N, CA and C atoms as an extended XYZ file, in Angstrom:
276
Properties=species:S:1:pos:R:3:atomname:S:1:resname:S:1:resid:I:1 pbc="F F F"
N         0.836       -1.180        0.000 N   MET     1
C         0.000        0.000        0.000 CA  MET     1
C         0.876        1.236        0.000 C   MET     1
N         0.415        2.249       -0.620 N   ALA     2
C         1.167        3.495       -0.671 CA  ALA     2
C         0.707        4.405        0.452 C   ALA     2
N         1.617        5.210        0.918 N   SER     3
C         1.258        6.156        1.959 CA  SER     3
C         0.561        7.350        1.332 C   SER     3
N        -0.262        8.083        2.099 N   PRO     4
C        -0.944        9.240        1.549 CA  PRO     4
C         0.020       10.323        1.088 C   PRO     4
N         1.234       10.350        1.649 N   SER     5
C         2.179       11.393        1.271 CA  SER     5
C         2.852       11.109       -0.058 C   SER     5
N         2.707        9.901       -0.586 N   ALA     6
C         3.347        9.547       -1.851 CA  ALA     6
C         2.320        8.978       -2.815 C   ALA     6
N         1.511        9.851       -3.448 N   PRO     7
C         0.456        9.334       -4.316 CA  PRO     7
C         0.979        8.658       -5.572 C   PRO     7
N         2.170        9.023       -6.052 N   GLY     8
C         2.701        8.443       -7.271 CA  GLY     8
C         3.221        7.038       -7.097 C   GLY     8
N         3.520        6.640       -5.867 N   SER     9
C         4.103        5.314       -5.658 CA  SER     9
C         3.109        4.206       -5.963 C   SER     9
N         1.826        4.436       -5.729 N   SER    10
C         0.826        3.428       -6.049 CA  SER    10
C         0.763        3.215       -7.559 C   SER    10
N         0.820        4.285       -8.302 N   ILE    11
C         0.802        4.185       -9.759 CA  ILE    11
C         2.070        3.503      -10.244 C   ILE    11
N         3.217        3.869       -9.662 N   GLY    12
C         4.475        3.252      -10.051 CA  GLY    12
C         4.493        1.766       -9.764 C   GLY    12
N         3.961        1.368       -8.629 N   ALA    13
C         3.922       -0.060       -8.290 CA  ALA    13
C         3.002       -0.808       -9.238 C   ALA    13
N         1.890       -0.204       -9.597 N   ARG    14
C         0.978       -0.863      -10.536 CA  ARG    14
C         1.589       -0.967      -11.928 C   ARG    14
N         2.281        0.084      -12.360 N   LEU    15
C         2.956        0.021      -13.660 CA  LEU    15
C         4.049       -1.038      -13.664 C   LEU    15
N         4.795       -1.127      -12.570 N   ALA    16
C         5.845       -2.137      -12.475 CA  ALA    16
C         5.248       -3.537      -12.501 C   ALA    16
N         4.165       -3.746      -11.775 N   LEU    17
C         3.509       -5.051      -11.789 CA  LEU    17
C         3.030       -5.386      -13.198 C   LEU    17
N         2.433       -4.413      -13.879 N   ALA    18
C         1.987       -4.640      -15.255 CA  ALA    18
C         3.172       -4.972      -16.159 C   ALA    18
N         4.304       -4.281      -15.969 N   TRP    19
C         5.475       -4.578      -16.797 CA  TRP    19
C         5.968       -6.009      -16.563 C   TRP    19
N         6.040       -6.450      -15.301 N   PHE    20
C         6.555       -7.779      -15.020 CA  PHE    20
C         5.622       -8.871      -15.549 C   PHE    20
N         4.331       -8.629      -15.530 N   VAL    21
C         3.403       -9.588      -16.140 CA  VAL    21
C         3.608       -9.618      -17.648 C   VAL    21
N         3.756       -8.439      -18.257 N   PHE    22
C         3.983       -8.356      -19.696 CA  PHE    22
C         5.321       -8.979      -20.072 C   PHE    22
N         6.353       -8.753      -19.266 N   SER    23
C         7.666       -9.323      -19.590 CA  SER    23
C         7.634      -10.847      -19.482 C   SER    23
N         6.844      -11.382      -18.557 N   ALA    24
C         6.693      -12.833      -18.499 CA  ALA    24
C         5.999      -13.333      -19.763 C   ALA    24
N         5.026      -12.560      -20.256 N   ALA    25
C         4.342      -12.938      -21.499 CA  ALA    25
C         5.284      -12.855      -22.692 C   ALA    25
N         6.283      -11.969      -22.630 N   LEU    26
C         7.243      -11.868      -23.726 CA  LEU    26
C         8.140      -13.098      -23.836 C   LEU    26
N         8.199      -13.896      -22.782 N   LEU    27
C         9.093      -15.045      -22.760 CA  LEU    27
C         8.372      -16.382      -22.942 C   LEU    27
N         7.067      -16.353      -23.134 N   VAL    28
C         6.305      -17.584      -23.315 CA  VAL    28
C         5.393      -17.459      -24.536 C   VAL    28
N         4.722      -18.569      -24.861 N   TRP    29
C         3.803      -18.592      -25.979 CA  TRP    29
C         2.648      -17.653      -25.694 C   TRP    29
N         2.126      -16.904      -26.616 N   PRO    30
C         2.356      -16.840      -28.052 CA  PRO    30
C         3.336      -15.742      -28.469 C   PRO    30
N         3.814      -14.922      -27.533 N   LEU    31
C         4.672      -13.801      -27.934 CA  LEU    31
C         6.099      -14.221      -28.263 C   LEU    31
N         6.659      -15.162      -27.508 N   TYR    32
C         8.045      -15.548      -27.765 CA  TYR    32
C         8.241      -16.159      -29.159 C   TYR    32
N         7.409      -17.094      -29.592 N   PRO    33
C         7.620      -17.621      -30.944 CA  PRO    33
C         7.483      -16.551      -32.027 C   PRO    33
N         6.649      -15.572      -31.782 N   TRP    34
C         6.421      -14.525      -32.769 CA  TRP    34
C         7.561      -13.508      -32.791 C   TRP    34
N         8.056      -13.111      -31.620 N   LEU    35
C         9.064      -12.050      -31.542 CA  LEU    35
C        10.486      -12.546      -31.318 C   LEU    35
N        10.665      -13.614      -30.563 N   GLY    36
C        12.005      -13.953      -30.130 CA  GLY    36
C        12.574      -15.262      -30.629 C   GLY    36
N        11.773      -16.117      -31.210 N   ASN    37
C        12.245      -17.444      -31.564 CA  ASN    37
C        12.810      -17.471      -32.987 C   ASN    37
N        13.944      -16.783      -33.168 N   HIS    38
C        14.614      -16.763      -34.468 CA  HIS    38
C        16.108      -16.919      -34.236 C   HIS    38
N        16.809      -17.441      -35.214 N   ILE    39
C        18.258      -17.545      -35.109 CA  ILE    39
C        18.905      -16.266      -35.621 C   ILE    39
N        18.376      -15.739      -36.708 N   HIS    40
C        18.950      -14.523      -37.308 CA  HIS    40
C        18.073      -13.344      -36.970 C   HIS    40
N        18.541      -12.177      -36.731 N   PRO    41
C        19.926      -11.735      -36.838 CA  PRO    41
C        20.734      -12.160      -35.618 C   PRO    41
N        22.029      -12.167      -35.779 N   ARG    42
C        22.923      -12.444      -34.659 CA  ARG    42
C        23.382      -11.113      -34.080 C   ARG    42
N        23.413      -11.039      -32.759 N   VAL    43
C        23.841       -9.829      -32.056 CA  VAL    43
C        25.058      -10.208      -31.225 C   VAL    43
N        26.192       -9.644      -31.565 N   LEU    44
C        27.461       -9.962      -30.911 CA  LEU    44
C        27.724      -11.471      -30.905 C   LEU    44
N        27.345      -12.126      -31.971 N   GLY    45
C        27.578      -13.560      -32.100 CA  GLY    45
C        26.515      -14.437      -31.473 C   GLY    45
N        25.567      -13.836      -30.765 N   LEU    46
C        24.506      -14.614      -30.120 CA  LEU    46
C        23.287      -14.664      -31.031 C   LEU    46
N        22.600      -15.796      -31.080 N   PRO    47
C        21.366      -15.854      -31.872 CA  PRO    47
C        20.299      -14.947      -31.258 C   PRO    47
N        19.379      -14.498      -32.095 N   TRP    48
C        18.354      -13.559      -31.637 CA  TRP    48
C        17.532      -14.143      -30.495 C   TRP    48
N        17.285      -15.453      -30.492 N   SER    49
C        16.466      -16.040      -29.432 CA  SER    49
C        17.102      -15.838      -28.059 C   SER    49
N        18.419      -15.956      -27.972 N   LEU    50
C        19.106      -15.718      -26.699 CA  LEU    50
C        19.194      -14.221      -26.400 C   LEU    50
N        19.429      -13.431      -27.423 N   THR    51
C        19.495      -11.978      -27.241 CA  THR    51
C        18.160      -11.443      -26.731 C   THR    51
N        17.061      -11.974      -27.246 N   TRP    52
C        15.721      -11.538      -26.820 CA  TRP    52
C        15.528      -11.777      -25.323 C   TRP    52
N        15.887      -12.966      -24.858 N   VAL    53
C        15.732      -13.293      -23.442 CA  VAL    53
C        16.627      -12.386      -22.601 C   VAL    53
N        17.861      -12.158      -23.037 N   LEU    54
C        18.774      -11.282      -22.293 CA  LEU    54
C        18.257       -9.848      -22.243 C   LEU    54
N        17.657       -9.367      -23.320 N   LEU    55
C        17.086       -8.015      -23.319 CA  LEU    55
C        15.925       -7.890      -22.330 C   LEU    55
N        15.076       -8.892      -22.283 N   VAL    56
C        13.943       -8.853      -21.341 CA  VAL    56
C        14.450       -8.905      -19.902 C   VAL    56
N        15.426       -9.749      -19.623 N   VAL    57
C        15.981       -9.846      -18.275 CA  VAL    57
C        16.684       -8.537      -17.895 C   VAL    57
N        17.439       -7.946      -18.815 N   ALA    58
C        18.118       -6.677      -18.534 CA  ALA    58
C        17.107       -5.563      -18.293 C   ALA    58
N        16.017       -5.561      -19.049 N   THR    59
C        14.972       -4.551      -18.833 CA  THR    59
C        14.313       -4.737      -17.470 C   THR    59
N        14.079       -5.973      -17.066 N   ASN    60
C        13.527       -6.228      -15.730 CA  ASN    60
C        14.467       -5.720      -14.643 C   ASN    60
N        15.766       -5.907      -14.845 N   PHE    61
C        16.748       -5.408      -13.891 CA  PHE    61
C        16.681       -3.882      -13.792 C   PHE    61
N        16.544       -3.209      -14.914 N   VAL    62
C        16.453       -1.741      -14.905 CA  VAL    62
C        15.179       -1.290      -14.191 C   VAL    62
N        14.077       -1.975      -14.427 N   VAL    63
C        12.830       -1.624      -13.737 CA  VAL    63
C        12.985       -1.814      -12.234 C   VAL    63
N        13.637       -2.896      -11.816 N   LEU    64
C        13.875       -3.098      -10.381 CA  LEU    64
C        14.774       -2.016       -9.797 C   LEU    64
N        15.775       -1.579      -10.560 N   LEU    65
C        16.626       -0.478      -10.088 CA  LEU    65
C        15.825        0.806       -9.904 C   LEU    65
N        14.941        1.101      -10.838 N   VAL    66
C        14.109        2.303      -10.728 CA  VAL    66
C        13.182        2.192       -9.520 C   VAL    66
N        12.587        1.021       -9.316 N   LEU    67
C        11.726        0.833       -8.144 CA  LEU    67
C        12.508        1.029       -6.849 C   LEU    67
N        13.712        0.509       -6.818 N   HIS    68
C        14.538        0.660       -5.617 CA  HIS    68
C        14.965        2.117       -5.432 C   HIS    68
N        15.352        2.765       -6.512 N   ARG    69
C        15.840        4.144       -6.424 CA  ARG    69
C        14.759        5.088       -5.913 C   ARG    69
N        13.562        4.938       -6.422 N   PHE    70
C        12.465        5.812       -6.007 CA  PHE    70
C        11.685        5.252       -4.832 C   PHE    70
N        12.114        4.114       -4.323 N   ARG    71
C        11.515        3.465       -3.159 CA  ARG    71
C         9.998        3.353       -3.286 C   ARG    71
N         9.576        2.856       -4.442 N   VAL    72
C         8.155        2.725       -4.720 CA  VAL    72
C         7.536        1.609       -3.894 C   VAL    72
N         8.263        0.540       -3.673 N   VAL    73
C         7.687       -0.629       -3.016 CA  VAL    73
C         7.721       -0.501       -1.505 C   VAL    73
N         8.824       -0.011       -0.942 N   ASP    74
C         8.980       -0.049        0.507 CA  ASP    74
C         8.773        1.297        1.191 C   ASP    74
N         8.070        2.238        0.560 N   ASP    75
C         7.912        3.547        1.177 CA  ASP    75
C         7.063        3.493        2.442 C   ASP    75
N         6.063        2.636        2.496 N   VAL    76
C         5.222        2.536        3.697 CA  VAL    76
C         6.019        1.900        4.825 C   VAL    76
N         6.780        0.885        4.514 N   GLU    77
C         7.579        0.221        5.534 CA  GLU    77
C         8.585        1.194        6.146 C   GLU    77
N         9.222        2.007        5.334 N   LEU    78
C        10.168        2.976        5.859 CA  LEU    78
C         9.465        4.022        6.713 C   LEU    78
N         8.295        4.476        6.293 N   ASP    79
C         7.563        5.469        7.069 CA  ASP    79
C         7.172        4.919        8.433 C   ASP    79
N         6.778        3.659        8.490 N   GLU    80
C         6.389        3.070        9.768 CA  GLU    80
C         7.573        2.968       10.716 C   GLU    80
N         8.744        2.609       10.196 N   HIS    81
C         9.921        2.468       11.054 CA  HIS    81
C        10.460        3.829       11.494 C   HIS    81
N        10.343        4.831       10.650 N   GLU    82
C        10.822        6.159       11.024 CA  GLU    82
C         9.896        6.813       12.046 C   GLU    82
N         8.609        6.473       12.003 N   ALA    83
C         7.644        7.105       12.905 CA  ALA    83
C         7.810        6.607       14.337 C   ALA    83
N         8.248        5.389       14.514 N   ALA    84
C         8.382        4.817       15.847 CA  ALA    84
C         9.864        4.785       16.229 C   ALA    84
N        10.322        5.759       17.040 N   PRO    85
C        11.736        5.753       17.429 CA  PRO    85
C        12.032        4.586       18.359 C   PRO    85
N        13.256        4.125       18.281 N   ARG    86
C        13.670        3.010       19.125 CA  ARG    86
C        13.880        3.481       20.562 C   ARG    86
N        13.513        2.613       21.484 N   SER    87
C        13.790        2.923       22.883 CA  SER    87
C        15.198        2.410       23.203 C   SER    87
N        15.901        3.084       24.077 N   PRO    88
C        17.247        2.619       24.401 CA  PRO    88
C        17.195        1.271       25.106 C   PRO    88
N        18.206        0.464       24.817 N   GLU    89
C        18.262       -0.863       25.437 CA  GLU    89
C        18.654       -0.735       26.898 C   GLU    89
N        18.067       -1.556       27.772 N   PRO    90
C        18.423       -1.500       29.188 CA  PRO    90
C        19.852       -2.003       29.380 C   PRO    90
N        20.554       -1.446       30.335 N   PRO    91
C        21.924       -1.915       30.587 CA  PRO    91
C        21.927       -3.362       31.069 C   PRO    91
N        22.961       -4.072       30.716 N   ALA    92
C        23.037       -5.491       31.085 CA  ALA    92
C        23.602       -5.702       32.460 C   ALA    92
C-alpha cells in the first residue's frame, strides 16, 4: 500500500507489476515464438532467441533499479519504522 504522502508510488507499483506480467508474457507462448524465436539476426555472435531473453531480463533489472531508487515498493515500511523511534536498550 502506498502512503498518503506519496500518491505516485501506487501508480508506479501498478505500472511495475503490469510490466513484469507483460515481460513474463514476452518469454512464453504466443509472444516468444512470434518475436524472439529466431536464429537470425545475430547480435554480438549470439542468436536472436538468446538476445531476446537477455534483453527482457536486462529490462527487468532496470525496472527493479528504478523501483529501488524511487523506493516505490517499501515507502510505507520505511515510514512506519521512522515514525516509531527506538527505545534505548536496558543496561546489562
